[in-house]
TILUM-268159 format. One record per residue (C-alpha): x, y, z; residue in three letters. Coordinates in Angstrom, 1 decimal. Example, Ala and Ser with C-alpha at 12.3 -4.5 7.8 and 13.67 -1.06 7.14 Angstrom:
<atoms>
      px      py      pz  resn
    12.3    -4.5     7.8   ALA
    13.7    -1.1     7.1   SER
</atoms>
This chain:
<atoms>
      px      py      pz  resn
    -5.7    77.9   -90.3   LEU
    -5.2    75.6   -93.4   PRO
    -4.2    72.0   -92.5   ALA
    -0.6    71.3   -92.6   LEU
     0.7    69.4   -95.5   GLN
     2.0    65.8   -94.8   THR
     4.5    63.8   -96.8   VAL
     3.2    60.3   -97.3   PRO
     5.2    57.5   -95.7   VAL
     7.0    55.2   -98.1   SER
     9.3    52.3   -97.4   ASP
    13.0    53.2   -97.4   LEU
    15.0    51.2  -100.0   PRO
    16.3    48.0   -98.5   VAL
    20.1    47.7   -98.6   GLU
    21.0    44.2   -99.7   VAL
    24.1    42.8   -98.1   CYS
    25.7    39.7   -99.5   GLU
    27.2    37.5   -96.7   VAL
    29.7    34.7   -97.6   ALA
    28.6    31.3   -96.6   LEU
    30.5    29.5   -93.8   ASN
    32.1    26.6   -95.7   THR
    35.4    26.6   -94.0   GLY
    36.9    24.0   -91.7   PRO
    35.3    25.7   -88.8   ASP
    31.9    25.4   -90.2   SER
    29.4    23.1   -88.5   SER
    28.5    21.4   -91.6   SER
    29.6    18.1   -90.2   GLY
    27.3    15.2   -89.8   LEU
    27.7    15.1   -86.1   ALA
    26.1    18.5   -85.7   ALA
    23.7    18.0   -88.5   ALA
    20.7    18.6   -86.2   GLY
    22.1    22.0   -85.1   PHE
    23.4    23.2   -88.4   ARG
    21.0    25.8   -89.8   THR
    21.4    28.9   -91.9   ALA
    22.5    31.1   -89.1   LYS
    24.4    34.4   -89.7   SER
    27.7    35.1   -88.3   LEU
    28.4    37.9   -85.7   PRO
    29.8    40.2   -88.3   PRO
    26.6    39.6   -90.2   GLU
    24.6    40.4   -87.2   TRP
    26.5    43.7   -86.5   HIS
    26.3    44.6   -90.2   GLN
    22.5    44.0   -90.1   SER
    22.0    46.2   -87.1   HIS
    24.3    48.9   -88.6   ALA
    22.2    48.9   -91.7   ALA
    19.1    49.2   -89.6   LEU
    20.6    52.1   -87.7   TYR
    21.5    53.8   -90.9   HIS
    18.0    53.4   -92.2   LYS
    16.5    54.8   -89.1   ALA
    18.8    57.8   -89.1   PHE
    18.2    58.5   -92.7   ALA
    14.4    58.3   -92.2   GLY
    14.5    60.7   -89.3   CYS
    16.6    63.1   -91.2   GLU
    14.4    63.0   -94.2   GLN
    11.2    63.3   -92.1   ALA
    12.7    66.4   -90.3   GLU
    13.6    68.0   -93.6   ARG
    10.1    67.2   -94.9   ALA
     8.6    68.8   -91.8   ARG
    10.6    71.9   -92.2   ALA
     9.7    72.2   -95.9   GLU
     6.0    71.6   -95.1   ALA
     6.0    74.2   -92.4   LYS
     7.7    76.8   -94.6   GLU
     5.3    75.9   -97.5   LEU
     2.3    76.2   -95.1   ALA
     3.4    79.5   -93.8   GLU
     4.0    80.8   -97.3   HIS
     0.6    79.5   -98.5   ALA
    -1.1    81.1   -95.5   ALA
     0.6    84.4   -96.1   ALA
    -0.2    84.3   -99.9   ALA
    -3.8    83.3   -99.1   ALA
    -4.2    86.2   -96.6   GLN
    -2.7    88.7   -99.1   ARG
    -4.9    87.4  -101.9   ALA
    -8.0    87.6   -99.6   GLN
    -7.1    91.2   -98.5   GLN
    -6.6    92.2  -102.1   GLY
    -9.9    90.7  -103.1   SER
   -11.6    92.4  -100.2   THR
   -10.1    95.7  -101.1   ALA
   -11.2    95.2  -104.8   ALA
   -14.7    94.4  -103.6   LEU
   -14.7    97.6  -101.5   GLY
   -13.6    99.7  -104.5   GLN
   -16.2    98.0  -106.6   ARG
   -18.8    98.8  -104.0   LEU
   -17.8   102.5  -104.2   GLN
   -18.2   102.4  -108.0   ASP
   -21.5   100.7  -107.8   VAL
   -22.7   103.1  -105.1   HIS
   -21.7   106.1  -107.2   PHE
   -23.6   104.9  -110.3   TRP
   -26.5   103.8  -108.1   LYS
   -26.7   107.2  -106.6   ALA
   -26.5   108.9  -110.0   GLU
   -29.2   106.7  -111.4   LEU
   -31.5   107.2  -108.4   LEU
   -31.1   111.0  -108.7   LYS
   -31.9   110.8  -112.4   GLU
   -35.0   108.6  -111.7   ILE
   -36.2   111.1  -109.1   GLU
   -35.5   114.0  -111.5   ASP
   -37.4   112.3  -114.3   LEU
   -40.3   111.4  -112.1   ASP
   -40.5   115.0  -110.8   ALA
   -40.2   116.4  -114.4   GLU
   -42.9   114.0  -115.6   THR
   -45.2   115.2  -112.9   ARG
   -44.6   118.8  -113.9   LEU
   -45.2   117.9  -117.5   LEU
   -48.4   116.2  -116.5   ALA
   -49.6   119.4  -114.8   ALA
   -48.9   121.3  -118.0   GLN
   -50.7   118.6  -120.0   LYS
   -53.7   119.1  -117.7   LEU
   -53.5   122.8  -118.4   ARG
   -53.5   122.1  -122.1   LEU
   -56.6   119.8  -121.8   GLU
   -58.4   122.5  -119.7   ARG
   -57.5   125.2  -122.1   ALA
   -58.7   123.1  -125.1   LEU
   -62.0   122.3  -123.3   ASP
   -62.5   126.0  -122.5   VAL
   -62.1   127.1  -126.1   THR
   -65.3   125.3  -127.0   THR
   -67.3   128.0  -125.2   LEU
   -65.7   131.0  -127.1   PRO
   -66.2   129.1  -130.3   TYR
   -69.8   128.4  -129.5   ALA
   -70.3   132.1  -128.6   ILE
   -68.7   133.3  -131.8   ALA
   -70.7   130.9  -134.0   THR
   -73.9   131.7  -132.1   ASP
   -73.3   135.4  -132.7   ASN
   -72.8   134.9  -136.4   LEU
   -76.0   132.8  -136.6   GLN
   -78.0   135.3  -134.6   CYS
   -76.8   138.2  -136.9   ARG
   -78.0   136.2  -139.9   GLU
   -81.5   137.0  -138.7   ARG
   -80.9   140.7  -139.3   ARG
   -83.2   142.3  -141.9   GLN
   -82.2   144.2  -144.9   SER
   -80.6   146.7  -145.2   PRO
   -78.8   145.9  -141.9   ASP
   -77.9   142.5  -143.2   LEU
   -74.4   143.6  -144.2   VAL
   -70.9   142.3  -143.7   CYS
   -69.9   145.0  -141.2   ASP
   -66.9   145.4  -138.9   GLU
   -68.6   143.3  -136.2   VAL
   -69.0   140.3  -138.6   GLU
   -65.4   140.6  -139.8   LYS
   -64.2   140.5  -136.2   GLU
   -66.5   137.6  -135.4   LEU
   -65.2   135.6  -138.4   LEU
   -61.6   136.5  -137.3   LYS
   -62.4   135.3  -133.8   GLU
   -63.9   132.0  -135.0   ALA
   -60.9   131.4  -137.3   GLU
   -58.5   132.2  -134.4   LEU
   -60.2   129.8  -132.1   ILE
   -60.0   127.0  -134.7   ARG
   -56.3   127.6  -135.2   ASP
   -55.7   127.7  -131.4   ILE
   -57.6   124.4  -131.0   GLN
   -55.5   122.8  -133.6   GLU
   -52.3   124.1  -132.0   LEU
   -53.4   122.9  -128.6   LEU
   -54.2   119.4  -129.9   ARG
   -50.8   119.2  -131.6   ARG
   -49.1   120.4  -128.4   THR
   -51.1   118.0  -126.3   LEU
   -50.1   115.1  -128.5   LEU
   -46.5   116.2  -128.2   GLN
   -46.8   116.3  -124.4   ALA
   -48.2   112.8  -124.3   VAL
   -45.4   111.5  -126.4   ASN
   -42.8   113.3  -124.2   GLN
   -44.3   111.8  -121.1   MET
   -44.1   108.4  -122.6   ARG
   -40.5   108.9  -123.4   LEU
   -39.8   110.2  -119.9   ASN
   -41.4   107.0  -118.4   ARG
   -39.5   104.8  -120.8   ASP
   -36.2   106.2  -119.9   HIS
   -37.2   106.2  -116.3   LYS
   -37.9   102.5  -116.5   GLU
   -34.5   101.9  -118.2   VAL
   -32.8   103.8  -115.4   CYS
   -34.9   101.9  -112.8   GLU
   -33.9    98.6  -114.2   ARG
   -30.2    99.6  -114.2   ASP
   -30.6   101.0  -110.7   TRP
   -32.3    97.7  -109.6   SER
   -29.4    95.7  -111.0   ASP
   -27.0    98.0  -109.2   LYS
   -28.8    97.5  -105.9   VAL
   -28.7    93.8  -106.3   GLU
   -25.1    93.9  -107.3   THR
   -24.2    96.1  -104.4   TYR
   -25.9    93.7  -102.0   ASN
   -24.1    90.8  -103.5   ILE
   -20.7    92.5  -103.4   ASP
   -21.4    93.8   -99.9   ASP
   -22.3    90.2   -98.8   LYS
   -19.1    88.9  -100.5   CYS
   -17.0    91.6   -98.8   GLY
   -18.3    90.5   -95.4   ARG
   -17.2    86.8   -95.9   TYR
   -14.2    85.7   -93.8   SER
   -12.5    82.5   -93.0   ASN
   -14.6    82.1   -89.9   GLN
   -17.9    82.5   -91.9   SER
   -20.2    79.5   -91.5   THR
   -21.9    79.8   -94.9   ASN
   -18.9    79.3   -97.1   ILE
   -18.2    76.2   -99.1   ARG
   -16.4    74.9  -102.2   PHE
   -17.7    76.0  -105.6   HIS
   -15.1    74.7  -108.1   PRO
   -17.2    75.5  -111.2   SER
   -17.4    79.2  -110.3   SER
   -13.8    79.9  -111.1   VAL
   -14.4    81.0  -114.7   LYS
   -15.4    84.1  -116.7   PHE
   -18.8    84.3  -118.3   GLU
   -18.7    84.7  -122.1   GLU
   -21.3    87.5  -121.9   SER
   -19.7    89.3  -119.0   ALA
   -19.0    93.0  -119.5   SER
   -15.8    94.9  -119.0   THR
   -15.5    97.8  -116.5   PRO
   -15.4   100.2  -119.4   GLU
   -18.6    98.9  -121.1   THR
   -20.2    98.5  -117.6   TRP
   -19.6   102.2  -116.8   ALA
   -20.5   103.3  -120.3   LYS
   -23.9   101.5  -120.1   PHE
   -25.0   103.5  -117.0   SER
   -23.4   106.7  -118.4   HIS
   -25.4   106.3  -121.7   ASP
   -28.6   105.6  -119.8   ASN
   -28.1   108.7  -117.7   ILE
   -27.2   110.8  -120.7   TYR
   -30.3   109.8  -122.7   ARG
   -32.4   110.4  -119.6   ALA
   -30.9   113.9  -119.3   GLU
   -31.6   114.6  -122.9   GLN
   -35.3   113.6  -122.5   GLU
   -35.5   115.6  -119.3   LYS
   -34.1   118.7  -121.1   LEU
   -36.6   118.1  -123.9   ALA
   -39.4   117.9  -121.3   SER
   -38.3   121.1  -119.7   ILE
   -38.2   122.9  -123.0   ASN
   -41.6   121.5  -123.9   LEU
   -43.0   122.8  -120.5   ARG
   -41.6   126.2  -121.3   VAL
   -43.2   126.1  -124.8   LEU
   -46.5   125.0  -123.4   ILE
   -46.5   127.8  -120.8   ASP
   -45.7   130.3  -123.6   ASN
   -48.3   128.9  -125.9   ILE
   -51.0   129.1  -123.2   LEU
   -50.0   132.6  -122.3   HIS
   -50.1   133.7  -125.9   ASP
   -53.3   131.9  -126.5   VAL
   -55.1   133.4  -123.6   SER
   -53.8   136.8  -124.5   ARG
   -54.8   136.6  -128.2   ASP
   -58.3   135.2  -127.3   LEU
   -59.0   138.0  -124.8   ARG
   -57.6   140.6  -127.2   ALA
   -59.9   139.4  -130.0   GLN
   -62.8   139.1  -127.6   CYS
   -62.2   142.8  -126.6   ASP
   -62.0   143.7  -130.3   ALA
   -65.3   142.0  -131.0   VAL
   -66.9   143.6  -127.9   ASN
   -65.6   147.0  -129.0   GLU
   -67.0   146.5  -132.5   ALA
   -70.3   145.5  -131.0   PHE
   -70.4   148.5  -128.8   ALA
   -69.5   150.9  -131.6   LYS
   -72.0   149.3  -133.9   HIS
   -74.8   149.5  -131.3   CYS
   -74.0   153.2  -130.7   GLU
   -74.3   153.7  -134.5   GLU
   -77.6   151.8  -134.5   LEU
   -78.9   153.8  -131.5   ASP
   -77.9   157.1  -133.2   ASP
   -79.5   156.0  -136.5   THR
   -82.6   154.9  -134.7   LYS
   -82.9   158.2  -132.9   HIS
   -82.4   160.1  -136.1   LYS
   -85.1   158.0  -137.8   LEU
   -87.4   158.6  -134.9   GLU
   -86.8   162.3  -135.1   TYR
   -87.5   162.3  -138.8   HIS
   -90.6   160.1  -138.3   LEU
   -91.8   162.6  -135.7   LYS
   -91.4   165.4  -138.2   ASN
   -93.0   163.4  -141.0   ILE
   -96.0   162.6  -138.7   LEU
   -96.3   166.3  -138.0   LYS
   -96.0   167.1  -141.6   GLU
   -98.6   164.5  -142.5   ILE
  -101.0   166.1  -140.1   GLY
  -100.4   169.5  -141.5   ASP
  -100.7   168.2  -145.0   GLN
  -104.0   166.5  -144.2   GLU
  -105.2   169.8  -142.7   ALA
  -104.0   171.6  -145.8   ASN
  -105.8   169.2  -148.1   ILE
  -109.0   169.6  -146.1   ALA
  -108.6   173.4  -146.3   ALA
  -108.1   173.1  -150.1   LEU
  -111.1   170.9  -150.5   LYS
  -113.1   173.4  -148.4   GLN
  -111.8   176.3  -150.5   ALA
  -112.8   174.5  -153.7   ILE
  -116.1   173.7  -152.3   LYS
  -116.5   177.3  -151.2   ASP
  -116.0   178.4  -154.9   LYS
  -118.7   176.0  -156.1   GLU
  -121.7   178.2  -155.0   ALA
  -120.4   181.5  -156.6   PRO
  -119.6   179.4  -159.8   MET
  -123.1   177.9  -159.8   LYS
  -124.6   181.4  -159.4   VAL
  -122.6   182.9  -162.2   ALA
  -123.1   180.0  -164.5   GLN
  -126.8   179.8  -163.7   THR
  -127.2   183.5  -164.5   ARG
  -125.4   183.1  -167.8   LEU
  -127.5   180.0  -168.6   TYR
  -130.8   181.8  -167.8   ASP
  -129.8   185.0  -169.7   ARG
  -129.1   182.8  -172.8   SER
  -132.8   182.4  -173.0   PHE
  -133.5   186.1  -173.6   ARG
  -135.6   186.6  -176.7   PRO
  -134.5   188.1  -180.0   ASN
  -132.7   191.3  -179.8   VAL
  -132.7   191.1  -176.0   GLU
  -129.9   188.6  -176.3   LEU
  -127.5   191.4  -176.0   CYS
  -123.8   191.4  -175.0   ARG
  -124.4   194.0  -172.4   ASP
  -122.2   195.0  -169.5   GLU
  -123.9   192.4  -167.2   ALA
  -123.1   189.7  -169.7   GLN
  -119.4   190.8  -169.8   PHE
  -119.3   190.9  -166.0   ARG
  -120.8   187.5  -165.6   LEU
  -118.4   186.0  -168.1   THR
  -115.5   187.7  -166.4   SER
  -116.8   186.4  -163.0   GLU
  -116.9   182.8  -164.4   VAL
  -113.4   183.1  -165.8   GLU
  -112.3   184.7  -162.5   ALA
  -113.7   181.8  -160.5   LEU
  -112.5   179.0  -162.9   THR
  -108.8   180.0  -162.7   GLU
  -108.4   179.8  -158.9   PRO
  -110.6   176.7  -158.8   ILE
  -108.2   175.0  -161.3   GLU
  -105.3   176.2  -159.3   SER
  -106.8   174.9  -156.1   LEU
  -107.5   171.6  -157.7   LYS
  -104.0   171.4  -159.0   LYS
  -102.6   172.3  -155.6   LYS
  -104.9   169.7  -154.1   LEU
  -103.5   167.0  -156.3   LEU
  -100.0   168.2  -155.4   GLU
  -100.9   168.1  -151.7   SER
  -102.4   164.7  -152.0   GLU
   -99.3   163.4  -153.8   GLN
   -97.2   165.0  -151.2   SER
   -99.3   163.3  -148.5   LEU
   -98.9   160.0  -150.3   ALA
   -95.1   160.5  -150.4   ASN
   -95.1   161.4  -146.8   LEU
   -97.1   158.3  -146.0   GLU
   -94.6   156.2  -148.0   ASP
   -91.7   157.9  -146.1   THR
   -93.5   157.3  -142.8   ARG
   -93.9   153.6  -143.6   MET
   -90.2   153.4  -144.7   ASN
   -89.1   155.2  -141.6   LEU
   -91.2   152.9  -139.4   GLU
   -89.9   149.9  -141.2   LYS
   -86.4   151.1  -140.9   GLU
   -86.9   151.8  -137.2   ILE
   -88.3   148.3  -136.7   ALA
   -85.2   146.9  -138.6   VAL
   -82.9   149.0  -136.3   LYS
   -84.8   147.8  -133.3   THR
   -84.4   144.2  -134.4   ASN
   -80.7   144.8  -135.1   SER
   -80.1   146.4  -131.7   ILE
   -82.0   143.6  -130.0   PHE
   -79.9   141.0  -131.8   ILE
   -76.5   142.7  -131.2   ASP
   -77.2   143.9  -127.7   ARG
   -79.7   141.4  -126.2   GLN
   -78.6   138.3  -128.0   LYS
   -75.0   138.7  -128.9   CYS
   -73.5   141.0  -126.3   MET
   -75.5   139.4  -123.5   ALA
   -74.1   136.0  -124.5   HIS
   -70.6   137.3  -124.7   ARG
   -70.5   138.1  -120.9   ILE
   -70.0   134.4  -120.4   HIS
   -66.7   134.5  -122.3   TYR
   -64.0   132.7  -120.2   PRO
   -61.5   134.8  -118.2   VAL
   -57.8   134.7  -118.8   VAL
   -57.1   132.2  -116.0   LEU
   -59.5   129.7  -117.6   LYS
   -58.1   130.3  -121.1   LEU
   -54.6   129.7  -119.7   ALA
   -55.7   126.3  -118.3   GLY
   -55.4   127.2  -114.6   TYR
   -59.1   126.6  -113.8   GLN
</atoms>
């Protein structure tokens, strides 16, 4: 209990009484009693002095009693007022604790949500990095296929459907890589924003925790507490102190901005998931298109090669027949040489017949006809021999062209099937392209 107030004791006013001097005939101012005559008061004076003392004592007691009553009433009133004020302050502190606890809980929930969202976004960022790394293999395959097909020989060195699909695949991979890089940068920036707003909320939450502990400690103080003392300088408002409205708005704005960043992070995660799904689908679709073009082109090459081999087989057979024909023609011409020699020798020897014996007789006509009859088929045979030899030369040229073309087709099939298609079996699967592995 507070100490009772006391009224300081002060001297009561002294009542001054004027007493007439004893100068009458009864006074002892005579010379005979000069030794006993002193300034003594008279009995009335004595009674009056005591009466004044009684009055003063009574007035002092009455005043003291009234002061005690007033002091008691004032002490009781002060005690009641102090108790009411303390109860009001304790209730206000309790309400304040509820407000602080509410915002502290909201901030903690937002911190946990942002932390969880950042971890989810980090997982999507990892998928982006994996997908971007995986695209290097398809791009290497596509460029290697294009470089290998540059080693094709003419006339197979053409910009066919396979090359168009390979160029489209390389361009698609470059575009996808650029898209993944931009999205990855966006994810990194969003994670930084998430962490920044999480730190803002954490600082606010930390301040709320400290404030809650302080107000909780203040609410537990009582008059019987041993760690209370006077702090006269604390009874003032700080110039930079916030109002309840600005205090609540500060935490509300922090939570609102954190919610906005969390929503942006969620939307970005959905966008990343859609991008990776579309990227993996497009890459596999283009890969299938390239493989299909390769398979179709290899079938065309196989069919063309088989046809060339079939014609080469016929050409080789025809060359053999033509060589035999040429040999037969040469033999036929050679077979006509002896009869021609006989006939011409006869005519030559008969030209030496003397004088009139040089006669155009029937034998002469028959020999001349025989030479003419032999000359015409020999010329025809020689002409046919030339034609056959030219035909054989043409067949040889065709054979060489066919063999060269077969070699070109064999080289093209080897490049497309053994080099390109064998390399394409290492193309990443959809899960890798989507960043899951």
